GUDREN-905007 format. One record per residue (C-alpha): residue number from 0; residue in one letter; z, y, x. Coordinates in Angstrom, 1 decimal. Each point is the difference from the previous one (the first is absolute). Layout:
// residues N
> n  res  z  y  x
> NUM  A  Z  Y  X
...
This chain:
// residues 109
> n  res  z  y  x
> 0  M  21.6  21.7  0.5
> 1  A  -3.5  -1.4  -0.8
> 2  E  -0.2  -2.4  -2.9
> 3  P  -1.2  -3.5  0.9
> 4  I  -3.4  -1.1  -1.2
> 5  P  0.5  -2.3  -3.0
> 6  P  -1.3  -3.5  0.3
> 7  I  -3.4  -0.8  -1.5
> 8  T  0.0  -3.0  -2.3
> 9  L  -3.3  -1.7  -0.9
> 10  P  -0.5  -1.3  -3.5
> 11  P  1.0  -3.7  -0.3
> 12  A  -2.8  -2.2  1.1
> 13  E  -2.0  -1.4  -2.9
> 14  N  -2.6  -1.7  2.1
> 15  P  1.0  -0.1  3.7
> 16  Q  -3.2  -1.9  1.0
> 17  Q  -2.2  2.7  -1.6
> 18  E  2.1  2.7  1.8
> 19  G  -0.6  -1.9  3.2
> 20  E  -3.7  -0.2  -0.5
> 21  W  -0.1  3.8  -0.5
> 22  L  2.2  0.7  3.0
> 23  K  -2.0  -2.3  2.3
> 24  S  -3.2  1.8  -1.0
> 25  V  1.2  3.6  0.3
> 26  L  2.1  -0.7  3.2
> 27  C  -3.0  -1.6  1.7
> 28  Q  -2.2  3.0  -1.0
> 29  W  2.7  2.3  1.3
> 30  L  0.2  -1.9  3.3
> 31  D  -3.8  0.1  0.4
> 32  H  -0.2  3.7  -0.7
> 33  E  3.0  1.1  2.0
> 34  F  -1.6  -1.0  3.4
> 35  I  -2.9  -2.4  0.0
> 36  P  -0.7  -3.2  -2.0
> 37  E  1.3  -3.0  1.9
> 38  A  0.2  -3.7  -0.9
> 39  I  3.7  0.1  0.6
> 40  N  0.5  2.5  -2.9
> 41  Q  -0.7  -2.7  -2.6
> 42  Q  2.8  -2.2  1.6
> 43  I  2.4  2.9  0.1
> 44  A  -0.7  0.9  -3.7
> 45  E  0.4  -3.7  -0.9
> 46  R  3.4  -0.4  1.8
> 47  A  1.4  3.3  -1.4
> 48  T  -1.1  -1.1  -3.5
> 49  Q  1.7  -3.4  0.3
> 50  V  3.3  1.8  0.9
> 51  F  -0.5  2.5  -2.8
> 52  V  -0.8  -2.6  -2.7
> 53  R  2.8  -2.3  1.0
> 54  Q  2.5  2.9  -0.2
> 55  R  -1.3  1.1  -3.4
> 56  M  0.2  -3.6  -1.3
> 57  E  3.6  -0.1  1.2
> 58  G  0.6  3.1  -2.2
> 59  E  0.0  2.8  2.7
> 60  N  -1.0  3.3  -1.6
> 61  D  1.5  2.4  2.5
> 62  L  -2.8  1.6  2.1
> 63  G  2.3  0.5  3.0
> 64  A  1.1  -3.6  0.0
> 65  L  -3.7  -1.1  -0.2
> 66  V  -0.9  2.1  3.0
> 67  I  2.9  -1.4  2.0
> 68  A  -1.0  -3.5  -0.9
> 69  I  -3.6  0.6  1.1
> 70  V  1.1  1.6  3.3
> 71  T  2.4  -2.8  0.7
> 72  E  -2.4  -2.9  -0.8
> 73  M  -3.0  1.7  1.7
> 74  Q  1.9  0.1  3.3
> 75  A  -1.1  -3.6  0.5
> 76  F  -3.6  0.9  -0.5
> 77  D  -2.2  0.4  3.2
> 78  F  -1.2  3.6  -0.1
> 79  S  -1.5  -0.2  3.5
> 80  K  -3.6  0.1  -1.4
> 81  S  0.7  2.9  -2.3
> 82  F  0.7  3.8  0.2
> 83  F  2.8  -0.5  -2.6
> 84  S  3.6  -1.1  0.1
> 85  E  2.4  -1.4  -2.6
> 86  F  1.3  3.5  -0.6
> 87  A  -3.5  1.4  -0.7
> 88  V  -0.8  -2.8  -2.4
> 89  A  3.3  0.3  -1.9
> 90  N  -0.4  3.7  -0.3
> 91  A  -3.6  -0.4  -1.2
> 92  V  1.2  -2.4  -2.7
> 93  S  2.6  2.5  -1.1
> 94  D  -2.6  2.8  -0.1
> 95  L  -2.5  -2.1  -1.9
> 96  L  2.7  -1.1  -2.6
> 97  L  1.1  3.6  -0.4
> 98  D  -3.6  1.2  -0.5
> 99  S  -0.6  -2.8  -2.6
> 100  L  3.1  1.2  -1.9
> 101  G  -1.1  3.6  0.1
> 102  I  3.0  1.0  2.1
> 103  D  -0.5  2.9  2.4
> 104  R  1.2  -1.2  3.4
> 105  C  0.1  3.5  1.6
> 106  C  3.3  1.4  0.9
> 107  G  2.1  -2.6  -1.9
> 108  Q  -1.3  1.1  -3.4
């Protein structure tokens, strides 16, 4: 039987606001480069960052739990003017965080 992929735990947040500023910037860049730059991308990045920062301030360090929180809370966001969905945004946040930690996201490694 295949072994489950172990959870990824982020280091404890020392400065959640600074993490949020970084995330908002790189997420907005990712959104703009993935399809086309749109005004809504800034709003998407802002909302996802708010969820992320609040979760980090509450002590959440598990990447999977952070992704679920973003998916859940972004369901209320109006994506009708965007190419993206809550799932694409949460997955992008996960990928950006893994990249920042130097964790290869290919094949569960």
